[in-house]
N, C-alpha and C positions, 0 to 999 in steps of 0.2 A: 459834455460831449459837443464836438463841433461838426459842421458840415451835415446838417439835417438833410435827408433825402427828400426829394419830391414824393409825395404820397403815391404809393403803387396801387393802381386800380385793379381790383380783383376781377377775375374772369367770371363766367356764369357759375352760379352756385348749384350744387347738387340738390335736387328736391327728392326727399325720401318718400317712397310709397310702400307701406307695409301692409301685408294681408293679414286679416284676423285669423286666429286659429279655429274659430267656430264656423264662419261662413266666408266663402270666396267673395261675396258682395260687400262684406264689412271691411272696408279698407280705410286706413288712416293716412292722410296726406299732411305733411308738415312743410310750410312754405315760409321762407325768410322775407323780411321786409325790404331787403336790398342786399347788395354785395358787401363783403367785408373788405375794406380798403385799409391796407397796412403801410406803415412807414418805419424806417430805422434811423437812429441818430448818427450812424456812421456806416460806411461801406468797407472800412479797412481798419483792423485793430491788431496790435501785437500784445499778447498776453504775457504777463510776468508774474512769477510767484510772489514777488515783493508787493504787487498790487492786488493780491488775492481778494481782499475785502472791498475793493473799489468797483465801480460800475464799468463794465466793458461796453455795453450797448443798451440802448433803450428802444423798445418796440412800442408803437402806439397804433391804435385802430379804432374804428367806429363801432359802437355797440349796435347790434341789430335785434329786431323783434321777430317773433315767430308766431304763426297762426296754425291751428290744427283743425282739420275737418274730416268728416267721414267716420268718426268713431264715438264711443261713449264719452271719452275725455275730450273736452273742448279747449282746455287751457294747457298749452305745452309746458313741459318742465323748463326751469330756468337754465339758460346756457352757461356753461363753464368754458373758459378760454385757456388755450395752451399756445406756447411757441414750440413748433416742431422743426427739427433740424435734419437735413439730409445732405449727402455728398453731391447729389445731382438734383436738378430742378424737377425731375419726374421720378425720383428715387425715394419716395416717402413710405415705402412698404413697412419698414421697421425704423421709424424715426427716433431721434433723440427728443426728449420731451422736457419742457420747462413749464410747470403749471403757473397759471396767472389768475386763477379763481374767477370771480365775476367782475374783474377790473377791465379798464380800457387801455391799460399800458402795463409794461413789464420792464423793470430795471434788472438786467441780467448781470450778476456779479461775475468778476473775472474767474473766481474759483469754480463757480457753477457751470459757466460756459466751457471752461477748460476740461472739467470732468466729462461733460457730454462729448466733447470732441475727441478726447483720448479713448473713451469707450467706443466711439465710432471708428476708431482705427487711424486717426490722423497722426502724422509724424511730427513729434516735437521739434520746434525751432525751424519749421518749414512752412512758408506762407501757402495756404491752400484756400480755394474758393469753395464755400459751402452755401447752402440755401436754407432760409427760414421762411415759415409761413405761419399765419395765425389760424388756429382751428377753434371753431365754436362747437362744443359737444353737448348734445341734449340727451338726458336720461341714461339709464344703466345699459342700454343696448348700443350706446355710442353712435347715434345718428349724428354725423359730423359734417360741417360746412367749412370751407377753407377760403383763405385769401390767396392771391397769386404769390408765388415764391419771390423772396428778396435775396439777392446775392450778398454775401459777406466774405471778404478775403481776410483770413484770420491766421495768426501764427500761435499755436498752443505751446505750452511748456511741459517739461517732464518734472513732476513734483518730486522733491527730494528733501531729506532731512540733513541737518548739519552733522558733521562727524561726531563720534562719541566724546571727544575731548571738549565739545561745547555743550554736552548734555546738561540740562538744568540752567543754562545761561540765557538771559534775555538782555540784549543790548539795545539802548535807546539813545536818540539824539535829544539833548536837553539844552535849554537856554532860550533867550529872546528870539533867536533865529527860528525857533520852533514854537513850542507851547509855553515858554517861559522857564525860569529856574525853579526847580522843585523846592518845596519848603524844607524837606528833610526826609530821611527814611523812617518807616517804610512808606511807600507811595499809597495815596488814598484817592486821588482824583485825576482828571484828565491831564492837568498840568504836571502832576507828579509822574505820570506814566511816560511823558515825553513822546517822541515819535519812534515807535518800535521798528527795528530793522529785522528783515527776514533773510534766511540763508539763500545765497545764489550759488547753485551747484557748479555752474559753468566757470564762474570767476573765483570760486572758493572765497567768498567774502560775504559779510553782512551788508544788506542793501535796502534802500527805500527810495521810491520815486515819490516826491512830495513837494508841496508848496512851502517855501521858506521865506522868512522876513529878513531884512537887512539887520545884522546884529551878531553877537557872539553865540557860540555853542560849544559843547563838549559831548562826549559819550560816557555813559556810565552803565555799570553792570547790575542787573537784578534790582533796579530802583533804589540803589544805595550808592554812597560816595566812596565806599571802601575800595573799589577799583573803578577808576575813571581815566579816560584817555583824552589828551589834548596835545598841542604841539606849537611850534613856532609859526610866525607869519610866513606865508608863502603862496604860491600859485596853486590853489586847490584843484584847478582843472588838470594840472600835471601831477598831482599827488604831493602830500605833505606828510613827513614822518610824525608819528604820534607815539606817546609813551604815557605811563601812569603819572597822574598829577601834572601833566603838561599844561601849558598856557591855553587860555581860551582861543579857539579858532574863530574865524569871522566870515560872515556872508556880506559882501559889499552891496549887492543889489538884490532886492526882492524878486522872486521868480519861482518857477518850478524846476527842480533839480533832481538828478540821480545821485544819491549819496552812497559811497561804498567804503566800508571799513574792513581792511584786510590785515590779518595778524601775521607776524613773522614767526618762524619756527614751528614746532609741532607740539609744544607743551600746552597744557590747559591755560588759557589767558588769566593772568594775575598781575600783581604789582610790578613784576619784572618784565612783563611782556612789552614788546614794541610792535609797531605796525605802520600802516599807511592809510590815509584817507584821501579819497578823490571826490570832488563835487563838480558835476558837469551839467550844463543846461539840457 
């Protein structure tokens, strides 16, 4: 992730004072060693189903210590951290929650962030500003201390499945432009798997946003060469026709690209199927 934010300094922390069930004078006070100061790796992100397993944003914060006084227990329970999400900076009454355990950072995956946002009622494919804060929770009664909210402008997606004609099909980019040529079917390792494409409902195409090397590539079905797609040389940014057993395609310059494989017709893709591939920065 790029464009790390300047750490956001938290406001005053809440100090919990809990009365004992036995005597009014037996009160327990938990005090933090300081404020939770949180930061995010980006302030703007567009989520894509093709990137579901990638990191959307990384939150980091300082670990804080707690002291307990006024009760029989002198050692406070260990703090557990969460990333809490809300539509407004003061609207954390029923937040979306991403658990972070006892860590000082949280890599939030695209799929996990998108799920929280959709559950919060955000509209897919519309950029919306939400707010995240770090919460340190102590004990089973959820005595909680918070950082200041951090704004995040995010565009969620509507998760969808490929049409029935693609059921049981996995398409992957293989070749030196990706992870290398597979040794043969069936696949058994990372290089064998290639770069797997996911279904894009809007464009009705298989897609991946991925780093590519300069070099040749093709597409193959279900980790086998029985059905594979290639095509003639051409301008990949404008789209190149592909067909079964077509020639190797080629990436001229290493970089990060969006790859889209779109099939013609409505039949289940096979050895007679044709389509188009586009590769754009």
